[in-house]
N, C-alpha and C positions, 0 to 999 in steps of 0.2 A: 273308327277314330275316337269314339266316346270313351271306351275303356282306357285308351292310352292317356287321354287328358286327365281322367280321374286319377290315374296312378301318379301322374306328375304332381297334381295338387296334393295327393296324400303324402308323397315324399317331402314336398316343401313344408307341409305342416309339421311332419315329424322333425325335420331339421330345425325349424323355429323353436319347437319345444326343447330340443337339445341345447340351443343357444341360451334360452331363458334359464335353464337349469344351471349352466355354467355361470351366468350373471348373478343368479341368486346365491350361489355358493361363494363367489368372490365378495359379494356385498355382506353376507353373514360373517365372513372372515374379518373384514374391516370393522364391522360393528363389534365383534368380539375383542378385537385389539384395542379399540377406543374405550369401550365400557365392558370389561370382563364380567362374567357371571359371578354374582356375589360381592361385587365391589361397592354396591350401594349407589351407583350412578346409572343414569340412562341417557340415551341420545335423543335430541330433538332437532329435526331438520327444518330449517327456516328457508326463506327465499334465496339468500346468498351466503348462508353460513351454517355450520353444524355445531350445536351447543352441547356440552357435556354438563348435565344438571344433576344435582343431588336428588336421590330418590326419597320422596316424602312418604310413599306407601310401599314398604318392602314386599308386601305380598303380591303386589302388581308390578314389580320392578321390570319384568321382562314381558309384560303383556303386549307391548308394541311390536315385539319380534314375532315373526312367523315361525311356525313349527317346522323343524327340519323335515325334509322329504327324502324318500329313498331315491337313490340314483336311478335314472331311467335305464331300462333294459336295452342292451345293444341290439341294433338292427342286424338281422341275419337273412341271408339270401339262399342259404343252403346248408347242408350238413358240414361243409368244409370251412365255413366262415368262422374266423377266430373271435372269441368273445373279448370285448374291451375290458381291460382290468379296472377294477374299482379304485377310486382314490381313497387312501386311508384317512380316516377322520383325525383331526388335530387332537393330540392328547390333552386331557384336562390338567390344569395345574395341580400340583401335589398340595396336600393340606399344610405341609411345612412352609411353603412359600408364602401363604397368606394372601389376602386380597390385594390387588394392584390398584391403589387409590390414584386419583388424578393428580396432576402436577400442582394444582392449587393448594392441596393439603400438605404437600412437601415443602412449599415455600414458607418460611417463618413469617409471621404477621408483621414483624418489624421491617423485614426486607420489602414486603409488599407495600407497606406505608411509605417507605423511602422511595420506591419507584413512583408511587402516586405523587409524592412530594415534588419530584423532578418535573412531572407534567403540570402540576399546579403552579410551580414557580415560572414555567414558561407560558402557560395559557390561562392561569387563574383557576380557582376551584369550580366555578360554574361556567358551563353546564356539565363539565366532565364528571365531577363526583356524583352528581345526581343520576347520570346515565350509568356509571360504573356500579352504583349500588344495586342495580337491578339484575346484574349478571348472576350472582350466586351469593350464598351466605357469607363465604369467605371475603368476597369483595365488599359486601355490605358492611361487614365488621371493620374492614380497613378504611373505607371511606367515612366511617363514623368517628375516626380518630380526631380529636379536637385540634391537634397540631397542624392539620391540613387546612384549617379554616382561620388562620391568622390574618390573612389579607383577602378582602372580598370587595368586588366591584359590582354594584347593582345598577343596571340600566334597563328600563322597560323598552321593548321594541317599538320603534317609531312606525306608526301606521299612516303613511302619507302626511298630509297636512290637516287631517280631520281631528279636531279637538276631542270629539266623542270617542274616536278610535283609540287615541292615546290614553284617554281616561280609563277605558276598558282594559287596556294593556296594563296600566298601573295597578288597577284593582285585582287583576288576575295574578300578577306577580306578588302583590301584597298578601293574597290568600295563601300562597305557597310560603311566604316568609313567616306567617303566623305559626307555622309548624317548624320551619327550618331554624329560625333564630333561637327559640328555646332549646332545641335539641342538638344544634351543631355549633352555635356561636359562643359557647361559654368562654373560649380563650381568644375571641376576636380582638385584634389590636389595631388594624388599619381598615377603615371603611370608606368607600367612595360611592357617592350617589351622583348619577349623571342623568340629566333630562327628566327629572321628576318635577311635575308641574303642580299637582294637587295632593299627593299622598305622602308628602315628606313628614308631616307630623306623626301619623301612625307608625311609620318606619322608625323614627327616632324614639318614639315612646317604647317600642319593643326593644330597641337597642339599650335604652336607659335601664330597662328592667333586667335584661339577661346578659349584658355585655359589660361587666364591671372592669375589665382589663383594657378597655378601649383607650388608645393613646393618640390616634390620628384620625381626623374626620375631614373629608373633602366633599364640598358641595359644588358641583360644576353644572351650570345652566339649570339651577333649581329655583323654584318659586315657592311662595307661601311659607317662608321660614319666619316664624314669629319669635318674639323675645322670650315668651314663657317656655317655648320648646327648647331653645338653646340653654336657658337657665336650668331647666329640668335635667338636661343632659350633663351639664357641668356639675350639678349636685350629685348625680348618680354615678358618674364615671370619674373617680378621684385621680386616675392616672392620665386623663386627657390633657395633653400639653401642646398639641399642634392643630391648627385650624386653617383650612384652605377654602376661601370663598371666591375664587376666581370665576368671573362671568356668571355670578348668581345674584338674583334680586333679593338682597337682604337689607332690611332697614337698619340705619345706623343705631337706633335705640336697641335693637336686638343684639348687635355686636358689642355695644358698650355695656349692656347688662351682662352679657357673657364674660367680658373681660373683668368686670367688677367681681364676678363670682369666682372665676378660675384664673385671674390674672397673675396670682402669686406663683403659679406653677407653669405658666405659658412659656414655651420655648420657641415656637415657630408660628408665624402669622403671614398669610398671603391675602392681599386685598386687590380689588379692581377699583381703579380710581373713578370717582363720581362726585357729585355735589355733596354727598354725605360723608366723604372721606375725612373732611376737616374735623367733624365731631369725633371720629374714631381716633385720629391722631391726637386730638385734644385729650382723650382718655389715656393714651400712651404717654403723653407728656406729663400727665399727672402722677407718674410713677406707679401705675397699676400693674405693670409687667416688668419688674426689676430683673427677672431671669431671662428675658427675651434674647435669643441668639440669632434668629433669622427674621428679617422683615423685608417683604417685597410688596411694592405697590406698582401696578402696571395698568396700561390702558388697552393692551392688545394692539391690533393693527390700526384701529381707528383712533387717532390721536385726539385727545381732548384739548381744545384751544384755551380753556380756562386755566391759568397758571396756578400752581400749588406753592404756597409760601410755607417754607419749612424752617423753623428755628433750629439751627444746627446745634448750638450749645445746649439748648434745653433737651434735645433728644439725647445728647451725650450724657447728660446728668440722669435722665430717666431710664436709659437702657445702657448701663456701663459695660455689660457683658456681650454686647452685640458682636457677632462674628461675620454675618453676611448682611449687607445692605444693598438692595436693588431698587432703583427708581427707573423703571423701564418705560421708554417712549413717553416720558412726561415732560411737560413744560413747567419747570419749577424754579422758584426764586428763593434763595436763602435769605432769611430775615436779617436785615442789617443789625450788627451787634452794637453799633454806636461807639462814640469816642469814650475812652476811659474805661470801657468794659473789659474785665480780665478775660484772657483766653480760656476757652472751655476745657474740660478734662480730656476730651478726645475719646477715641475708641481704642483702648490698649489691646483688646482681643480681636480686632477686626482682621479677617483674612481675605475677604472678597468685597469689592466695591464695584457696582455696575451702575453707570449713569448713561447707558446707551440710549439714543433716541433717533427718530427719523426726521426731526426738524432741527433747526438751529437752536443750540443750547446756550444758556446764559452762564454756564459753568466756566469759571476763569481760574487762573493760577491762585488767586487769593482765596476763592471758595474751596479749591482743592486742598490748600494748606490748612484751612479751618477744619476740614473733615479729617485729614490724615496726619496732622502734626504730631500725633502720639500713637501711631499705628505701625510699630516695627515688624509685626507678624504678617503684614499684607503679602498675599501670594498671587492674587488675581486682581487686575485693574482694567476695567472695560470702560473706555471713554470714546466709543464710536459716536461720531456726530458732535463731539465737543471741539469745535474748531478754534476756540480761544485758548486752548491749552498748548503750551510751548515746551520744548525739551528742557529749557532752563528751569521752568517751574517744576517739572518732574524730577529733576536732579536734586531739588531741595527736599524731597520727601525723605523721611527717616527709614523707610523700608529698604533693606539691603538684600533680601532674598526673593525678589519678585520673580515669578515663574511665567506668568501670562500677562502680556501687555497688548491691548487692542486700541489703536488710534485711528482706525480706518474712517475715511470720509466718503461715503458711497453716494456719488451723484449730487453732492450738496456743497462742493467747494467752489463752484462757479460764482464769481463776483466777490469772493472773500480774499482777504489778504492773509496768505499763509506764510509761515516761517520757511525760509530757504536754507537755513543752516541750523545745526544743532543735533542732527541724528547721531553723530558719533558719541555725544554725551550719553545717550541712552544705552548704546551697546557697550561702552566702556564701564558704565556703572553696574550693569547687570549681566556682564559677560559670563560669569560663572554659574548663574542660576536660571537665566532666561531660556524657556523652552518653546514658547510661541510668541511671535512678534507679528503684528499687523499694522502696517503704515500705509495702506492703500489710500490713494487719493491725496496724499500729502504733497507739498510743494518743494521738497528738498531738491537741491541741485544735483547734477550728475556727480560732481566731485565730492559733494558732501555724502552722498550715498555710497560712493566707492570707499571713502574713508571709514564709514560706519561698518560696512560689510567686511572690510579688511581685518577688523578686529577678530572675526571668527576664523581667519585663515591660519592662525597659529595657536600656540599654547602660551599661557601666561602663568608663571609660577608652577609649571608642571600640571596645570589643570586644562582639560580640554573643554571646549564649549558644549553646553547642553542643548543648544538650539536644535529643534527638529521640525519646526514649521515656520515658514516665512512667507508673508503675503506682501507682494510689491505691485499689485495691480494698480494701474493708473498713475505710476510714478515715473520719474525721469531716469530710471535705472538703465544702464547700457547692457547690450548682450555680452560684452567682454567681462563686465563685473559679475554677471550671472554665471558665465562660463567658468570663471575662476572659483566661484563657490561650488560649482558642480565638480570640478577637479579636486577641490579640497575634500568634498564629501567622499569621493572615490578613494582618497588616501586615508580615510578614517580619521580625519582631523576635525570633522564637524558632525554633529548629530550622533553622539556615541550611543544613544538609546533608541535611535530611529532614523529614518531617512529625512532629508531636507525637502520640504515641499515649497515650491515657488509658484505663487499665484500671479502669473503674468498676463499680459493682454491689455490693450487700451492704454499703453504708456503714453505719457505726455511727450510732445515733440519739442 
């Protein structure tokens, strides 16, 4: 029995050698297809990928490949056994064809930069460009293009709640920025810093030295921002015209010093309301920013109980080119103009006014008239939470092309005396231009709402209504009125540029 078992083992071993030979020949064939001999590339097999890399040492280009072996001799059991035919070797490419370079060299650099630009626009330049630069020389050259670094967001990773861990993360990122900013940020235009607690000054110093084209700076949840840092940045970056300081601890003296240096070219300013906001508004009222177009002051979700007194007429004189004014979630009081005081110049270029708040507002028809008596270009009016505004006061406004009107009262109309009539005045005035209307929580009667919505059921002067979004949540609207609007929508008489959205639910009884 021993000779028989040894013969079986011997045959099994020969069979395994034959299988290994076939596997090696198939592997060599694929390697020749991916990196042909003489192409200047070699293959590197990683854990989960196969990389085609340029050959840095031509003399050792194919050192990683095993030398080809002769085909194994066929097994014969006797003189009548037929020999297995040998596989013909793959013919070598002719000299006329030339080397077959990789696809990376066939793609123009401009196309590769455009592809990377699409990824950067969707996900930002970091960390994608840093990782892509390590693939090959071609990718490194594409990722070095300054056009891919126009907009950058820098945020150190948060390490739990430990202050020491966050400090180490900031220092580690700063070490990378000391090389990255001088070599990549020459055309940087928009910079956002998030969650920087102690290393804001070194970062802004690098930006002031190597980023002369900076136009927009946002500091979100940042600390240790000093006046000399902002002034240094304003002097170095002559194109800087937008500053966003939402939710950052910045002293009013730093902001005032910055506005005194760069106020003549400032276009946009975002602030978080605090006890120091009064000093910043005082600088604005001193006409330090005559070119200002966007001004936003907000408190976030935590409303500040201290009211803000805003002199409307003085702001109109100081910022005559204002296009967007947002006072979000603020309790603010307009400074009385007094008797015999002439009316202010208004905001002739204003296109958006947002006075939305989560608490009861002191904005009335008289205050709204003082703000908008000279604003014919207004397109968006957000008065959510302003329960004292009536349809009659809105109809007196000079704007004739209003597109978005928000009058919703979300859970704050209890105990208030609301107007029961007047909604048809709104729809009749802006029938041709109104695209979004929110009257949720208002106290209009069923008949009044039916008359208001009936305006959108037909055409006036051959014009179809532009309304495409309607919020009636918490109102006295009836199902029949809504059904009529739905039928009109199906007949293409309403919402020519989109479908009509009805926010129902919780209607008043």
